[in-house]
C-alpha positions in Angstrom: 0.0 0.0 0.0 3.0 2.3 0.6 3.0 5.5 2.7 -0.5 6.5 1.7 -0.9 8.6 4.8 2.4 10.3 4.5 2.4 13.4 6.7 -1.2 13.1 7.7 -1.7 14.0 11.3 -4.1 11.6 13.1 -5.3 11.9 16.7 -5.9 8.6 18.5 -8.0 9.0 21.6 -8.1 6.4 24.3 -9.1 2.9 23.3 -7.9 -0.5 24.3 -5.4 -3.0 23.0 -6.6 -2.4 19.5 -5.1 1.0 19.5 -1.8 -0.4 20.6 -1.6 -2.5 17.4 -3.4 0.1 15.2 -1.0 3.0 15.8 2.1 1.2 14.4 0.1 0.1 11.4 -0.9 3.7 10.7 2.7 4.8 11.2 3.8 2.3 8.6 1.5 4.1 6.2 3.2 7.4 6.9 0.8 8.9 9.4 1.9 11.2 12.2 0.2 10.1 15.4 -0.8 12.4 18.3 -2.2 10.5 21.3 -4.5 11.4 24.1 -5.2 9.0 27.0 -2.3 6.7 26.1 0.1 7.7 28.8 0.3 4.2 30.3 0.5 2.4 27.0 3.6 0.6 25.6 3.7 3.3 22.9 4.7 6.0 25.4 7.9 6.9 23.6 6.9 6.2 20.0 4.2 8.8 19.5 3.5 12.4 20.4 1.2 12.9 23.4 -1.2 15.8 23.8 -2.0 17.1 27.3 -5.6 17.9 26.5 -8.3 17.8 23.9 -7.7 21.4 23.1 -4.0 20.7 22.2 -4.9 17.5 20.3 -7.6 19.0 18.1 -5.4 21.9 17.1 -2.8 19.5 15.7 -5.0 16.8 14.1 -6.5 16.4 10.6 -8.7 13.6 11.8 -9.9 12.3 15.2 -9.9 8.5 15.8 -12.0 7.5 18.8 -12.4 3.9 20.1 -14.6 1.3 18.5 -16.4 1.1 21.8 -17.3 4.8 21.5 -18.4 6.8 24.5 -21.1 6.0 27.1 -24.2 8.1 27.8 -22.1 10.5 29.9 -19.6 10.9 27.0 -16.9 8.9 28.9 -14.5 7.5 26.4 -13.0 4.1 26.9 -9.4 4.6 27.6 -7.6 1.6 29.1 -4.2 3.3 29.1 -5.2 6.8 30.3 -4.2 8.4 33.6 -7.5 10.2 33.9 -11.0 10.0 32.5 -11.7 11.4 29.0 -15.0 12.9 28.1 -16.3 13.6 24.6 -18.6 16.4 25.7 -20.2 19.5 24.2 -17.0 21.6 24.9 -14.8 19.2 23.0 -17.2 18.9 20.0 -17.5 22.7 19.7 -13.7 23.0 19.5 -13.4 20.7 16.5 -12.5 22.9 13.4 -14.5 22.7 10.2 -13.3 19.9 8.0 -11.8 17.7 10.7 -13.7 14.4 10.7 -14.5 12.3 13.8 -14.2 8.5 13.6 -15.8 6.4 16.2 -17.0 2.8 16.5 -20.5 3.3 17.9 -22.1 6.8 18.2 -24.9 7.2 20.7 -27.9 9.3 19.6 -26.8 12.3 21.6 -23.4 12.4 19.8 -25.1 12.0 16.4 -27.4 14.9 17.1 -24.6 17.1 18.4 -22.4 16.3 15.4 -25.2 17.2 13.0 -26.0 20.4 14.8 -22.3 21.5 14.8 -21.7 20.3 11.2 -19.1 17.7 12.2 -18.5 14.9 9.8 -19.1 11.7 11.9 -18.0 8.3 10.6 -19.6 5.5 12.6 -17.1 2.7 11.6 -18.6 -0.3 13.4 -21.8 -0.1 11.2 -19.8 -0.4 7.9 -20.3 -3.7 6.2 -16.5 -4.2 5.6 -15.7 -3.6 9.3 -18.7 -5.5 10.7 -18.2 -8.6 8.5 -14.4 -8.8 9.1 -14.9 -8.2 12.8 -17.5 -11.0 12.9 -14.7 -13.5 12.6 -12.9 -12.7 15.9 -16.3 -12.0 17.5 -17.6 -15.5 16.6 -14.4 -17.2 17.8 -14.6 -15.2 21.0 -18.2 -16.1 21.6 -17.5 -19.8 21.1 -14.5 -19.5 23.4 -16.8 -18.0 26.1 -19.3 -20.8 25.6 -16.7 -23.5 25.9 -15.4 -22.0 29.1 -18.9 -21.7 30.6 -20.2 -25.1 29.8 -19.3 -28.7 30.6 -20.2 -30.0 27.2 -18.5 -29.8 23.8 -19.6 -27.5 21.0 -19.8 -30.6 18.9 -23.3 -32.1 19.1 -24.5 -29.2 21.3 -27.9 -27.8 20.7 -26.8 -24.3 19.9 -29.3 -21.6 19.1 -28.3 -18.4 17.3 -30.7 -15.5 17.6 -30.4 -13.2 14.6 -28.8 -13.9 11.2 -27.1 -10.7 10.4 -23.4 -10.2 9.6 -22.2 -11.6 12.9 -24.9 -14.3 13.2 -24.0 -15.7 9.7 -20.3 -16.1 10.6 -21.2 -17.6 13.9 -23.5 -20.2 12.3 -20.7 -21.2 9.8 -18.3 -21.6 12.7 -20.7 -23.6 14.9 -21.7 -25.8 12.0 -18.0 -26.5 11.2 -17.5 -27.6 14.8 -20.3 -30.1 14.6 -22.9 -28.2 16.6 -26.6 -28.9 16.1 -27.5 -25.3 15.1 -30.9 -23.7 15.2 -31.3 -20.1 13.8 -34.0 -17.9 15.2 -34.9 -15.1 12.8 -37.7 -12.7 11.9 -37.3 -12.2 8.2 -38.4 -14.8 5.7 -35.2 -14.3 3.7 -33.1 -15.0 6.8 -35.1 -18.2 7.6 -34.6 -19.3 4.0 -30.8 -18.5 4.2 -30.6 -20.6 7.4 -32.2 -23.6 5.6 -29.8 -23.1 2.7 -26.9 -23.2 5.1 -28.1 -26.6 6.3 -29.3 -25.7 9.8 -32.7 -25.6 11.4 -34.7 -22.3 11.2 -37.5 -21.1 13.4 -39.1 -17.7 13.8 -39.6 -15.8 17.0 -43.2 -17.0 17.3 -41.9 -20.5 17.7 -39.1 -19.6 20.1 -41.2 -20.1 23.3 -42.0 -23.6 22.3 -38.4 -24.5 21.2 -36.0 -22.7 23.5 -36.2 -25.4 26.2 -34.1 -27.6 23.9 -31.2 -25.1 23.8 -27.9 -25.9 25.6 -26.1 -22.8 24.3 -27.8 -19.7 23.3 -26.0 -17.0 21.3 -27.9 -13.7 21.0 -26.9 -11.2 18.4 -30.1 -9.1 18.4 -29.8 -5.6 20.1 -33.3 -5.6 21.5 -34.9 -7.5 24.4 -35.6 -10.9 22.9 -34.6 -13.1 25.8 -37.2 -11.6 28.2 -38.9 -13.1 31.2 -41.5 -15.1 29.3 -38.7 -16.8 27.2 -36.2 -17.2 30.1 -38.9 -19.0 32.1 -38.7 -21.8 29.5 -34.9 -21.9 29.1 -33.1 -24.9 30.7 -31.4 -23.9 34.0 -28.4 -25.8 32.6 -28.2 -23.6 29.5 -25.6 -20.9 28.9 -26.4 -17.6 27.2 -23.7 -15.7 25.4 -25.1 -12.2 24.4 -22.9 -10.5 21.8 -25.4 -7.7 21.0 -24.3 -4.1 21.7 -24.9 -2.8 25.2 -27.3 -3.4 27.0 -27.7 -6.6 25.0 -30.9 -8.5 24.3 -31.2 -10.5 27.6 -32.9 -9.7 30.9 -29.7 -10.5 32.8 -31.1 -9.8 36.2 -34.0 -12.2 35.7 -31.6 -14.8 34.3 -29.5 -14.6 37.4 -32.6 -15.0 39.6 -33.4 -18.2 37.6 -29.8 -19.5 38.0 -29.1 -19.3 34.3 -25.6 -18.4 33.3 -25.9 -15.4 31.0 -22.9 -13.2 29.9 -22.8 -10.0 28.0 -19.8 -9.9 25.6 -19.5 -6.6 23.7 -16.3 -5.6 22.0 -15.0 -9.1 21.5 -12.6 -8.3 18.7 -10.7 -6.0 21.0 -10.6 -8.6 23.7 -9.8 -11.9 21.9 -8.0 -10.7 18.8 -6.9 -7.0 19.2 -4.1 -7.4 16.6 -6.5 -8.7 14.0 -9.0 -6.1 14.8 -6.4 -3.4 14.4 -5.3 -4.7 11.0 -8.9 -4.5 9.9 -9.1 -0.8 10.9 -5.8 0.0 9.4 -7.2 -1.1 6.0 -10.5 0.7 6.4 -9.4 4.1 7.8 -6.9 5.3 5.1 -9.2 5.4 2.0 -11.9 7.2 4.0 -9.5 9.7 5.5 -7.9 10.4 2.2 -11.2 10.9 0.4 -12.3 13.2 3.1 -9.1 15.3 3.0 -9.3 15.5 -0.8 -12.9 16.6 -0.8 -12.2 19.2 2.0 -9.2 20.6 0.1 -11.3 21.0 -3.0 -14.0 22.8 -1.0 -11.4 25.1 0.6 -9.8 25.9 -2.8 -13.3 26.9 -4.0 -13.7 29.3 -1.1 -15.6 27.2 1.4 -15.3 24.2 3.6 -17.4 21.1 3.1 -18.3 18.4 5.7 -20.3 16.5 3.1 -18.4 13.7 1.4 
């Protein structure tokens, strides 16, 4: 690929182990990295560190926030930071025109604020290329969690997968390859047909209450409450639930605990089980988007304006 980001100044804010592998990949492409919230990282001496958001934003041509994003308070995940980092109104208002903000998941308040302030916001986790590639370490991580939580093998297990989206499809392939007896639970007729084409059992949510008692391992990928009390009442107390949906997941975890059902929420699996792979995925996705944005912005500036529309 070469030094496609030669001289481009990128700000990397907080994050987890993914950023520790991502930054060297971006540097190989020629990018100059300014970090914030990375003081305790192994990269202490290999990048420039900003003391504040104000300093960081003045130097950066693009802002890279973690895949996890920020919580409802604006708190940014920052495993290697000495102090909390908040993506708040003050920070957003200080972003100059034309400087894009990259983030994994953007909460509604952030999206609304970015629109109001005319900030170009790239929500990376929702891109097909990122989501499909990330589904590989996510699926492996989910199976690993199930193996650690059960006293049975994946082979021959009655494994239920709720949802057949980008992640669910990869998970079904993996489970089937390991010899599991897979049942897909989906809402759309096209997804049910796809499950049958994949050689696994398919049921819709209307059948779930009558079928869920057969499940030994339940993988939920649906980001809405599908494993609610009425369904959990019919789940075997020996079953294990691995919920990979975005926070807060699709399981009534408190009720599951009351019933004695082992239920685990597992967001951000790529950054936990395979941060190096996850970083390499991002290192392929970021450069063309950044370069396209910078080119479009330069053209807009040369014409006498500044565009945040790509």
